[in-house]
C-alpha positions, 0 to 999 in steps of 0.5 A: 124510887128516886126521881130526877127532875130537869127544869132546864135542859134538852128535854125538861121533865121527870126521870127515874133513871139517872143516866137519862136525866144526865143526858138532858143536862150534860153540856147544857149551859145553865142546866137546872136539875135535882134529885127528889124522893117523891114524884110530886116534888120532882114535877113541881121542880121540873115545871120551873123554867129557870135555874134554882139553887142546889142544881148542877151542870155537867159536860157531854151527852146528847141522847134524850129519853123519858124513863118514867115507868109508874104503876097505877094504884088502882084500876080504872077505865080510860073514861074515868077521872081522878086527881092523881097524876100517876094513877088516874085515867084522866085528870086536869093540870094547869099551865099557861095554856087551857086546862089539859085532860090526861087520858090513858091508852091501853095496849096489849099483845097476844101470840098463840104458839109464841114464836114456834112457827110463822103461822102462830096466831098473833095480834095486838089490841089498842084500847082508848075506852068504851065504844071509842072508834080508835079501839083496834084489834089487829092481826100481826099478819096485817102489819108484819112480814111473818115470813121474815119475822116469826110471830111472837108476843114481844113483837105483838106488844111492840106493834101495839106500842107503835100503833098507839104512839103513831096515833098520838103523834098524828093527833098532835100534828092534826090538832085533834089533841090540843087539850088531851095528853095521852099516856100509855099503859101496858102489862109488858115490862119488855116493851116499856123498858125496850123503848124507854130504858134499854134503847139508850145503850143499844143505840150507843152500841149500834143496836147490839147487846152487851154480848155483841149480838143483834138486838131482837126486834130492833127495827120496831124499837127504833121506830117506837123510840123515834115516835116517842121523841117526836111526841115529847118535842110536841108535848114540850112545845105545849108546856106539857110533861113528857109522855109517860109509860105505866106498867100494869099487872096483866089479868089483875082486873084492870078494866083497860088492860082486860079490854086491850087483852080482848082486842089483842086476842080478837086480832089473833083470831083474824090470823087464825082464819 
């Protein structure tokens, strides 16, 4: 997998999609960026604040997005720690600010009947760690207009993402996240790619697909993209790397994913009552 590092641009960081990288440097005076074959080399380059040799600049572009979708090498709960930045539940990085702890938020959605009726029991789960007061089990009827939008697993997954992103932004704004950087883990490639990759072209096309039809769940995706961009601005102000979205395989024994799945089903239970 290629890694595109931006050391100087609209939003510094590491991207796995060239189009997203290009949009950070297109028309940006003195942009500094480079392609790498490993994430560690890319992160090292991106941490630089000035132009380096071998970098280039282009013209145009304005959309900002971080497209990292990194899969952890082994399952861990959100309270464990490791030195690996792509697979750890919590690790420490150094910068000019105090030591930063990176923690995982696991999200998942559930829908029994998945769009076949407006009464299909559906819910989502958000899991921070054992006995964490922020863990949530939410029925889709509590947050969605099920008369307008039939409950589906995709909507449940996106609501879970939006819930986690809202929490991250709130904690950053209130100062509760001064030393903790959160990344999001999900078994839904649809939710991750909708927010982190596909939304780029959808936004340019007026939230239409390639065949001209309206993008499904567009309002949820727009809200999540805006939250992600707001968070990345706040992260950047702290000299932190952009928010990362990690894909995990569902029902594979990952402790955090299994916990989020249980919470999602508890949310669906609320809708069944």
